[in-house]
C-alpha positions in Angstrom: 0.0 0.0 0.0 1.4 3.4 -1.0 2.2 5.6 1.9 0.6 9.1 1.5 2.8 11.9 2.6 1.0 14.4 4.8 2.0 18.1 5.5 4.3 18.8 8.4 2.7 20.5 11.4 1.3 24.0 10.9 3.4 26.9 12.0 2.0 28.4 15.3 3.0 31.9 16.3 1.4 35.2 17.1 2.2 37.8 14.5 0.2 40.8 15.4 0.0 44.5 14.8 -1.8 47.2 16.8 -4.0 49.6 14.8 -4.3 52.7 17.0 -7.3 55.0 16.4 -6.6 57.5 19.3 -5.6 60.8 17.9 -5.9 59.2 14.4 -2.5 57.5 14.9 -3.0 54.7 12.4 -6.6 54.9 11.2 -8.5 56.8 10.0 -5.7 59.1 8.8 -7.9 62.0 9.9 -11.4 62.6 11.2 -14.2 63.5 8.9 -13.3 61.3 5.9 -16.1 59.8 3.9 -17.0 56.2 4.7 -15.6 54.9 1.5 -12.2 56.6 2.2 -12.2 55.2 5.7 -12.9 51.7 4.4 -10.2 52.0 1.7 -7.6 53.1 4.3 -8.5 50.2 6.6 -8.4 47.7 3.7 -4.9 48.9 2.8 -3.8 48.3 6.4 -5.3 44.8 6.3 -3.8 44.0 2.9 -0.4 45.0 4.1 -0.7 42.9 7.2 -1.9 39.9 5.1 0.9 40.4 2.6 3.4 40.2 5.5 1.6 37.1 6.8 0.4 38.6 10.1 -2.4 36.7 11.7 -3.7 39.1 14.3 -5.1 42.7 14.1 -5.6 44.5 17.4 -8.0 47.3 16.5 -8.6 50.1 19.0 -12.3 50.4 19.2 -12.7 52.4 22.4 -9.8 54.9 22.7 -11.9 56.7 25.4 -15.5 56.6 26.4 -16.7 57.0 22.8 -16.5 54.1 20.4 -15.9 53.0 16.8 -19.0 50.7 16.4 -22.7 50.9 16.9 -23.3 51.0 20.6 -26.3 51.3 22.8 -24.1 52.4 25.7 -21.6 55.0 24.4 -21.6 57.5 21.6 -19.6 57.4 18.4 -16.0 58.5 18.6 -15.0 61.8 16.9 -11.9 60.1 15.4 -14.4 58.9 12.7 -16.5 61.9 11.9 -14.9 64.8 13.7 -17.9 65.1 16.0 -18.6 62.9 19.1 -21.9 61.0 18.6 -22.0 61.4 14.8 -21.8 58.1 12.9 -19.9 57.6 9.7 -21.6 59.0 6.5 -22.8 57.1 4.6 -23.5 54.8 7.5 -21.5 51.6 8.1 -20.2 49.8 11.2 -16.4 50.0 11.3 -16.0 47.1 13.7 -18.2 44.8 11.7 -16.4 45.8 8.6 -13.0 45.2 10.1 -13.9 41.8 11.4 -15.3 40.6 8.1 -12.3 42.0 6.1 -9.7 40.6 8.6 -11.3 37.1 8.6 -11.3 37.1 4.8 -7.5 37.5 5.0 -7.0 34.7 7.5 -6.4 37.1 10.5 -8.0 37.2 13.9 -9.5 40.5 15.0 -9.2 41.6 18.6 -11.1 44.6 20.0 -8.8 46.9 21.9 -10.4 48.9 24.7 -9.2 51.6 27.1 -11.2 50.8 30.3 -10.8 54.1 32.2 -9.9 57.0 29.9 -13.0 59.1 29.4 -11.7 61.8 27.0 -8.3 62.3 25.3 -6.8 65.8 24.9 -6.8 65.4 21.2 -10.6 65.4 21.2 -12.0 68.8 20.5 -15.6 68.4 19.5 -18.6 69.1 21.8 -19.2 66.3 24.3 -22.3 64.3 23.3 -25.2 64.0 25.8 -24.8 60.2 25.8 -21.2 60.5 27.0 -20.7 59.2 30.6 -19.4 62.6 31.7 -22.9 64.0 31.0 -24.9 61.0 32.1 -22.9 60.1 35.3 -20.7 63.1 36.0 -19.9 61.8 39.5 -17.9 58.9 38.0 -15.7 61.1 35.9 -12.7 63.2 37.1 -10.8 66.0 35.4 -7.2 65.0 35.6 -4.7 67.3 34.0 -5.6 67.4 30.3 -7.8 64.3 30.5 -11.2 63.2 31.7 -10.8 59.9 33.5 -13.2 57.4 35.0 -12.5 56.7 38.7 -11.6 53.0 39.1 -12.6 53.3 42.8 -16.2 53.7 41.9 -18.0 50.3 41.6 -20.3 51.8 39.0 -17.2 52.4 36.8 -16.4 48.7 36.8 -19.9 47.8 35.8 -20.0 50.5 33.0 -16.7 49.5 31.4 -17.5 45.8 31.7 -20.9 46.4 30.1 -19.1 48.2 27.2 -16.8 45.3 26.6 -19.5 42.6 26.9 -21.7 44.4 24.5 -19.0 43.9 21.9 -18.3 40.3 22.9 -22.0 39.4 22.6 -22.8 41.3 19.4 -19.7 41.0 17.3 -17.7 38.0 16.0 -14.5 39.2 17.5 -11.7 36.7 18.4 -10.4 38.6 21.4 -10.7 41.5 23.8 -7.5 43.5 24.5 -6.4 46.1 27.0 -3.1 47.8 27.2 -1.1 49.7 29.9 -3.6 52.4 30.8 -5.2 51.8 34.2 -4.9 54.6 36.7 -3.4 57.4 34.5 0.2 58.2 34.0 0.9 61.2 36.3 -0.1 64.7 35.1 1.5 67.9 36.3 0.1 71.4 37.1 1.3 74.6 35.5 4.2 74.8 38.0 5.3 71.3 37.2 4.1 69.7 40.4 2.7 66.2 40.1 -1.1 66.0 40.5 -2.6 63.2 42.6 -5.5 61.5 41.1 -8.7 63.1 42.5 -10.5 60.0 43.9 -11.1 61.4 47.4 -14.9 60.6 47.4 -14.5 57.0 46.5 -11.5 56.6 48.8 -13.4 58.0 51.8 -16.4 55.9 51.0 -14.1 52.8 51.1 -12.6 53.9 54.5 -16.1 54.5 56.0 -17.2 51.0 54.9 -14.4 49.6 57.1 -11.7 49.2 54.4 -8.3 48.5 55.9 -6.0 48.8 52.9 -3.7 51.8 52.4 -4.6 54.0 49.4 -2.1 52.6 47.0 -3.1 49.0 47.8 -6.8 50.0 47.5 -6.1 51.4 44.0 -4.4 48.2 43.0 -7.2 46.2 44.3 -9.7 48.2 42.2 -7.8 47.3 39.1 -7.2 43.7 40.1 -11.0 43.2 40.6 -11.7 44.8 37.2 -9.2 42.5 35.4 -10.5 39.4 37.1 -14.1 40.3 36.3 -13.4 41.0 32.6 -11.7 37.6 32.2 -14.5 35.7 33.9 -17.4 37.6 32.3 -15.9 37.1 28.8 -15.6 33.4 29.4 -19.2 33.2 30.6 -20.4 34.9 27.4 -18.2 33.2 24.8 -15.5 31.0 26.1 -13.4 31.0 23.0 -13.0 34.8 22.9 -9.4 35.4 24.2 -8.5 38.1 26.7 -5.2 39.7 26.1 -3.3 42.3 28.3 -0.4 44.4 27.2 1.1 46.0 30.4 4.1 48.3 30.7 7.1 46.2 29.9 8.7 46.5 33.4 6.6 45.1 36.3 8.8 46.8 38.9 12.3 48.1 39.1 14.6 45.3 40.2 12.6 42.6 38.4 14.9 41.3 36.8 17.7 42.5 39.2 19.3 44.9 36.7 16.1 46.5 35.6 15.6 50.2 36.3 12.9 52.5 35.1 9.2 53.4 35.4 7.3 51.6 38.2 3.9 50.8 36.8 3.0 48.9 40.0 3.2 52.2 42.1 2.4 54.7 39.4 -0.4 53.1 37.5 -1.4 50.8 40.3 -1.0 47.8 37.9 0.1 44.6 39.6 0.5 43.0 36.2 2.5 40.0 37.4 -0.3 39.1 39.7 -2.9 39.0 36.8 -0.6 36.7 34.8 0.0 34.4 37.8 -3.7 34.2 38.6 -4.5 33.2 35.0 -6.8 36.2 34.4 -5.8 36.3 30.8 -5.2 34.1 27.7 -2.3 36.0 26.3 0.1 38.5 27.7 2.1 41.1 25.7 4.4 43.2 27.9 5.4 46.3 26.0 9.1 45.5 25.6 9.8 48.8 23.9 13.6 48.7 24.6 16.6 47.8 22.5 18.4 44.5 22.8 21.5 46.2 24.2 19.7 48.5 26.7 21.9 48.4 29.8 19.0 48.1 32.3 16.0 47.3 30.2 17.3 44.7 27.8 14.6 43.3 25.5 15.7 39.6 25.9 16.3 39.9 29.6 12.8 41.3 30.2 11.2 38.8 27.9 12.9 36.0 29.8 11.7 37.4 33.1 8.1 37.5 32.0 8.2 33.9 30.7 9.5 32.9 34.1 6.5 34.4 35.8 4.1 32.5 33.6 3.1 29.9 36.2 -0.4 29.3 34.6 1.0 28.5 31.2 -0.7 31.3 29.3 0.6 32.6 26.0 3.6 35.1 26.4 4.3 37.5 23.6 6.6 40.4 23.1 5.3 43.8 22.4 7.7 45.4 19.9 8.2 49.1 19.2 8.2 49.1 15.4 7.2 52.8 15.4 10.6 53.6 16.7 12.2 52.5 13.4 13.3 55.5 11.4 11.0 57.8 13.4 13.0 60.9 12.6 14.4 61.2 16.2 18.0 61.1 17.3 17.2 57.8 19.1 15.5 56.1 16.1 16.1 52.4 15.6 17.0 50.5 12.5 14.6 47.9 11.1 17.2 45.2 11.9 16.5 45.8 15.6 12.9 44.6 15.2 14.1 41.6 13.1 16.6 40.6 15.8 13.9 41.0 18.5 11.6 38.6 16.5 14.4 36.1 16.3 15.2 36.4 20.0 11.5 35.9 20.8 11.5 32.7 18.7 14.6 31.5 20.6 13.1 32.1 24.0 11.4 28.9 25.3 7.9 29.8 26.4 7.4 32.9 24.2 5.0 32.4 21.3 5.1 35.5 19.1 5.1 39.3 18.7 2.7 42.2 18.4 4.1 45.3 16.8 3.2 48.9 17.6 2.0 50.2 15.3 0.6 49.7 11.8 2.0 53.1 10.6 5.6 51.7 10.6 4.6 49.0 8.1 2.4 51.2 6.0 5.3 53.6 5.6 7.8 50.7 5.2 10.3 52.4 7.4 13.9 51.5 6.7 12.7 48.7 4.5 11.1 46.8 7.4 8.5 45.1 5.2 11.1 43.2 3.2 12.8 42.0 6.3 9.7 40.9 8.1 8.5 39.2 4.9 11.6 37.0 5.0 10.9 36.1 8.6 7.2 35.4 8.1 7.7 33.3 4.9 4.8 30.9 5.5 1.4 31.6 7.0 1.0 30.7 10.7 -1.9 30.1 13.0 -2.2 31.6 16.5 -1.3 28.9 19.0 -4.1 26.8 20.6 -5.3 27.6 24.1 -5.5 24.2 25.8 -6.7 25.7 29.1 -9.9 26.7 27.3 -10.5 23.4 25.4 -8.6 20.3 24.5 -11.3 18.8 22.3 -10.0 17.9 18.9 -12.4 18.5 16.1 -13.2 15.8 13.6 -11.5 16.1 10.2 -13.8 17.4 7.4 -15.1 15.3 4.5 -13.4 16.5 1.4 -14.2 16.1 -2.3 -12.0 17.1 -5.3 -14.0 18.3 -8.3 -12.6 18.9 -11.7 -13.8 22.3 -13.0 -13.4 24.3 -16.2 -9.8 24.6 -17.5 -8.7 21.3 -15.9 -8.3 22.9 -12.5 -9.3 21.0 -9.3 -11.5 22.5 -6.7 -11.6 21.2 -3.1 -14.9 21.2 -1.4 -15.4 20.3 2.2 -17.9 20.0 5.0 -17.6 19.7 8.8 -18.5 16.3 10.1 -20.3 17.6 13.2 -21.2 20.8 14.8 -18.1 22.5 16.2 -17.2 26.2 16.5 -15.1 26.6 13.3 -12.5 29.4 13.1 -10.5 28.5 10.0 -10.0 25.9 7.3 -6.4 25.2 6.3 -5.6 23.9 2.8 -2.2 22.5 2.3 -1.0 21.4 -1.1 2.3 20.2 -2.5 3.8 22.2 -5.3 7.0 20.6 -6.7 8.6 19.5 -3.4 7.2 22.3 -1.2 4.1 22.4 0.9 2.0 25.6 0.4 -0.6 26.6 3.0 -3.7 28.7 2.7 -5.8 29.8 5.8 -9.4 30.4 4.9 -12.3 31.8 7.1 -15.0 29.6 8.6 -17.5 30.5 5.9 -15.3 29.1 3.1 -16.5 25.9 1.6 -14.1 25.4 -1.3 -10.6 26.3 -2.7 -9.4 26.0 -6.3 -5.9 24.5 -6.4 -3.2 25.8 -8.8 -2.6 23.6 -11.8 0.8 22.7 -10.4 -0.5 21.2 -7.2 -0.1 17.5 -7.0 -1.4 16.6 -3.5 -3.8 18.4 -1.2 -5.2 18.1 2.3 -7.7 20.1 4.4 -8.0 20.4 8.2 -10.3 22.3 10.4 -9.2 24.7 13.2 -11.8 25.4 15.9 -12.3 28.7 17.8 -9.9 27.5 20.5 -7.1 26.9 18.0 -7.4 23.1 18.1 -6.7 21.4 14.7 -8.4 18.3 13.3 -6.4 15.6 11.6 -5.7 16.2 7.9 -8.3 15.0 5.5 -7.1 13.8 2.1 -8.5 14.9 -1.2 -7.0 12.4 -3.6 -10.0 11.3 -5.5 -11.1 13.7 -8.3 -14.9 13.6 -9.1 
């Protein structure tokens, strides 16, 4: 009996890019563009990401308490139309559009939220009546140039949680993502003095209720409780939707021993190591925005430290500062720095990929970064499976090979039983090489190139689990 050669195992690696909308950093290029132009710009970003074989788009959908999708809770963000509360014209839903277009290209779409920032200084339009600062002004604090939700108010937790869950329940996202903004980075007054965050009412209420923690620990507890709730509520709604956190790259000075720098634990009240060790996330992306040879904040040293903290076996990624490449500053990086950081991530046991900040660096192809990344990401890759969510292996599909016009062969497949499908993977041999195509759940067929001489299909479920390969040797 002839032994059938099957494809080698699929590459598994996070290859992500942040698409920032705050202050129109990445998209849209400016507020007030017609819907068609917005869509064209977003498609260009997705096309570039797909060309580079990225598999994850982290789209900022709530840069503050105004959003880039149709919400019953918060108003439209002015980064779209130039006016808070005004939808795109002609109307479309940017998040629904982004999900559909990302999935078409074989990429996951994670919705990125800022849980506490209420209004960014770049926002200039009139505040809409639906904005939380108008509806619940007692929850919102003026802090320097910002409006900020008070994490010490229980109603704030419920509000931000409801915003996230609205998206989880209504949209076919693959993940929820938050970054390093918890309590705000410190603001200063006109004389340069640091301003304390104005949470006196919520702090005093806590003390009157018998609370024993000091103020710093109480603030950290407020954030801890929010992170824990987000994780568990997402899993209750849709277990397969991943929760990712991208904290500041240094947990505390002295961890690892040579590390010196900003203390997010005491400044942002973010006990990010605790969340990882409690398992309140599915993937973790510390922002390792430092060079490899940095004397106290070395990229590989910090990455190694974070991997060592991963006692629950979650996915550890590196957040890479691609926007520092050829940024016009005296401290600009060369693209080779990012290339070497990707290589070091691959060499670090326990690290499973990278997310790059931000899309602009790749759209501008700074210092030829696209060619270099294209060489590293030569073949498509899937996001790694999450075994703590599900270990159930899906059944392989049934596959037919149909001869169509011009002599080409079209593969057609069906799932064998109900299972939450994320992707179909087609692997075919061309000469002596295996070629891979990752297709969305809705796909039911794929036409092979005439040069293909052997083909297989497998199913990937929403947890990243792969079926066995199903052969398509018989041509109907």
